[in-house]
N, C-alpha and C positions, 0 to 999 in steps of 0.2 A: 400407021405403025412407025412411021419415020421419026417423029420425036422421041418415041419410047426407044427405038433402036439406037439413036444417037446418044441419049442419055446413059443407056446401059454400056455402049461402047466406050464412052468418054470416062465414066465414073466406075466401071467394073471391068470390062475386058482389057482396056488399055493398062491400068495399074497392075493386072495379073501378069500381062505379057511383059511389062517394064520390070517387075519384080523377078521374073524368071531370068531375064537377060542379066540383071545386076547381080544375081546369085553367082556368076561367073566372072565377077569383077571384084577388084580391090577398090572400095569406095573411100575417098578422103572428104569429109564434110567440114572440117575446121579449116579455117584460113582459106587458101586457094583450093576450090573443089576440083578433084581430080578422079578419073575413072581409069584404072589400069586392068588390063585384061589379065585374069589369073587362072584361067582354065578350069580344071578340076581341083585346084589346090584348096579351095574352101571345103569341098567335100572330103578331100583326103585328110584334111586337118582333124575332122571329127573323130577319126580312129584313135587319135591320141589325146583327146580332149576329155579328161575324166569326168568333168562336170556334165558333159552331154550324156554319158552313160549313167550317171546318178539321176539325172533329170528324167531320162527315159524309163529307168526302173521305177522311180517314184510315180510317174505317170501310168505306166502299165499296171502297177499295183493299184493304184486308184481306180482305173477303169475296170479291172477285173473284180473289184469288191463292190464299187458303187452301182454299176450297171445292173448285175443280177438282182441285188437286194431291192434296189429301187423299183425295178420292173415286177418283181414278185409282190412287193408292198403295194404297188399301184393296183394290180390285178386284184389282190386281196381286198383292199379298200373298195374297189368298184363292185366286186361281187357283194360286199356287206351292204353297200348303199343301194345296190339294185334289188335287194330283197325287200319284202314288205315289212318294214319296221317303222315305228312311229317317230316322227320328227326327222325323217331322213333329209329333208331339205334344209334344215338347220345344220345338220352333220356335214352336208356338202359344202356349205358355206365355211363352216369352222375348218374343215380339212384343207380347203383351198386357200385359206388366208395366208399361209407361208409363201406361196408361189407369187402373189402379188406384192409382197414386201421387197423393198430394195435390197440387191444383193450386198451392197456396201453396209447398210444399216443392219442386215441380218448377220453379217460377219462381225460387226462391232458388238452386237448383243451377245453372240456366242463367245467372243473374246472375254467379255465381262463375266459370262457363266464360267469360263475356263480359268479365269484369273485366279491368282493365289489367294486373294481376298474376295473372290466372286461367289456366285450363287452356289455352284457345285460344291466348293470346299465348305462354305457356310453350311450346306446341308449335311455334309459328311461330319463336320465338327459337332453339329447339333445332336447327331445320333451316336456320338462317341466313336466314330471311325477316324483313322488318320487321313490327313489332307494330302494332296499331291501337287506336283508342279506340272499341270497339264500342258501348258504353253512351252515349257522349257525342256522337256524330255523328247529327244529326237524319235524315240520309239512310239510316242503317243501323239505327237503334233499332227501328223498327216491323218491319223485316225480321227481326230476331232473335226477336221475339215470334212472328211468323208460322212461323219454322222450328220453335220449340218446340212450338206448337200442333199443326202438322202431324204431328210425331213423336209426340205424345201422344194425338191424337184419331184418327188413321187405324187404329190396331189395333182400336178399338172397332167401327168400320164394317167392318173385315176379318172380324170374327166374324159379323156380320149377313150379309155377302156368302157367307161360307163355309156357313152354315146353308142359304142359298138355293141355293148350287151343289149341295149334297148332295140337294136335293129334285128336281133335274132327272133325268128317267128316263134311265138309262143306254142303254136300247134305241134312243133317238133318235141317240145318237152311234154306236152299232152300225150302224144303218140308213144313217147319213151315210157311214160308212167302207165299207160295201158298195157305195155309189153312187159311191165315189171322191172323196169330199169331203176337202179338205186340212184341217190343224189351224186355219188362219185362218178357212176357210169354216165349219167347225163352230162356232167362237167367234162369228163374225158373224151367222150364220143360226139358231144354236140358243141359245147361251149368253146373248147380250146380249138377244134378245127375252124370255126367260124372266126375266131379271134387271131388266127395265124397272120393275116396281112398286117393287122394292128400291131401285133407283137413285133413283127419285123420292123415296123415304122418306130415303135417305142425304143427298141434296142439300138436301131441305127441312130436315132436322134440322141440317145443317151451315150453311145459311144462317141459321137461328133462333140457333144457338149463337154464330156468329161476329159476328152484329149485336149480341149481347149481351156482347160482350168487355168485362171490367171488372177482374177481380182480378189478371191478369197485368199489364195496363197500370197499374194502381194501384200494384203492388209495384214494378215496374220504375222508376217515375217519382216514387215516394214520395207519390202522389196529385196530382202537379202536371200530369201529361200531358207533361212534357218529355222530352228537350231540345227546346225551341223549339216545343212543342206537337206534336211529332212522334208521340207515343204517346197523344194526345188522342183519345178515342173518344166516341161519343153517350152511352153508359151512364156513363162516367167524368165527362163534363160534367154530366149530370143529378145525379149525386152530388154534385158541387162546389156547383151551385146549390141543391140541397135542403138539404144539411147543413153546407156551409161559409158560403154567402151567405144561407142560410135564406129563399131565395126559393122557397117550396114551389109556389106557383101556376104559376110559369114553368117549374119543373122537371117538373111534372105535364103541362104543355102539350107539353114536349119528349118526354115519355114517350108521349103519344098520337100523336105524329108518328112516333115510332119504331115503335110497334105498327102504325100504318097502313103504313109502308114494308115491314115484315116481312109483312104480310097481302098486300100487292100483290105482292111477290116470290114468296110461296107460290102465289098464283093464277096467276102467269105459268108457274111451274113445273108447276102441275096442267094447264094448258092444253097445255104443250109435251110433257108425259108422258102424255097422254091414253090411256085404256086402249084396247088393240086385241085383237081375237080372235086366239087362238093355235091355232085349229082347222087 
C-alpha cells in the first residue's frame, strides 16, 4: 500500500491541505511572489461581494431544477427500458450516446442550436413562429444550459437505475400479482424501496456535479458569466478570481465555502435517505 499512499498523499491530500492554508492568506503571484497572512478577511470580504451572491443564486437555481428533473427522467427511462419491449438494446445505446459525447463538443452543438441563425430559430421560422435571442436573454441563458445538461446526464443515471432494477427479485412482483397488487402498487411498495440506496447515490452525485458546473457556462459566455451574469456560477467565479484577477487566496476561500455547501447538502441527503430494513 505504500506507493499508493505516497501518491495519494502527494497529489491529493497535500494540495487540499495547502489550499486550506492559502485560503487565509493574500497571495501575490505576479512579480515577486509573496504570502501575507489575512486571517478571516477573505471570508468576510464575501459578504460585500455582489458577484458571489449572484453566482450562488444561479448555482442553487441550477441545482434545484436540474437534479430532480434528471433523476426522475433517468428513473423513467430505466423503467421503460427494463420493460419487455422490442429493440430495447438499441434504445439503450441511443439513449446513452449523449453521455459519451465530449462536454465541450456538446456545448458547441447546443450553442449552434440556440444561435440567432441556428437550428431552433430556423425551425420556428419554418413553421411561422417568431424567433428569439436564446443566448442573449439573461432570463433564458441559464435555462438553455440546464436543458443541455439534463439531456446529457440523465442517460448515465439511467444505466445505474437499470442495473439496480435488474437486481430486484422477480418473485416479489409475482407474489404481489397473486395478491392482486396493481402496477402502481408494485412500483410504490417494491421498486422504490429497493431503489432507495441507488436514488441516494444518483441525487448525491447529481448535486456534486451540478454545484461544480464550469465548462458549459464558460463556453456559453466566453468566460464572462454573461449575459448580465446570468450564467455566472460559483466555480466560474472561482476561476475568474484565481486566473484572471490572480486573487488566489480569495479564490481558495470561495472554494472552501463551495466544498462546505456540497458537504452539507450531502449530509442532508444522507439523513433523508437513511437506510431502512427491507425484511
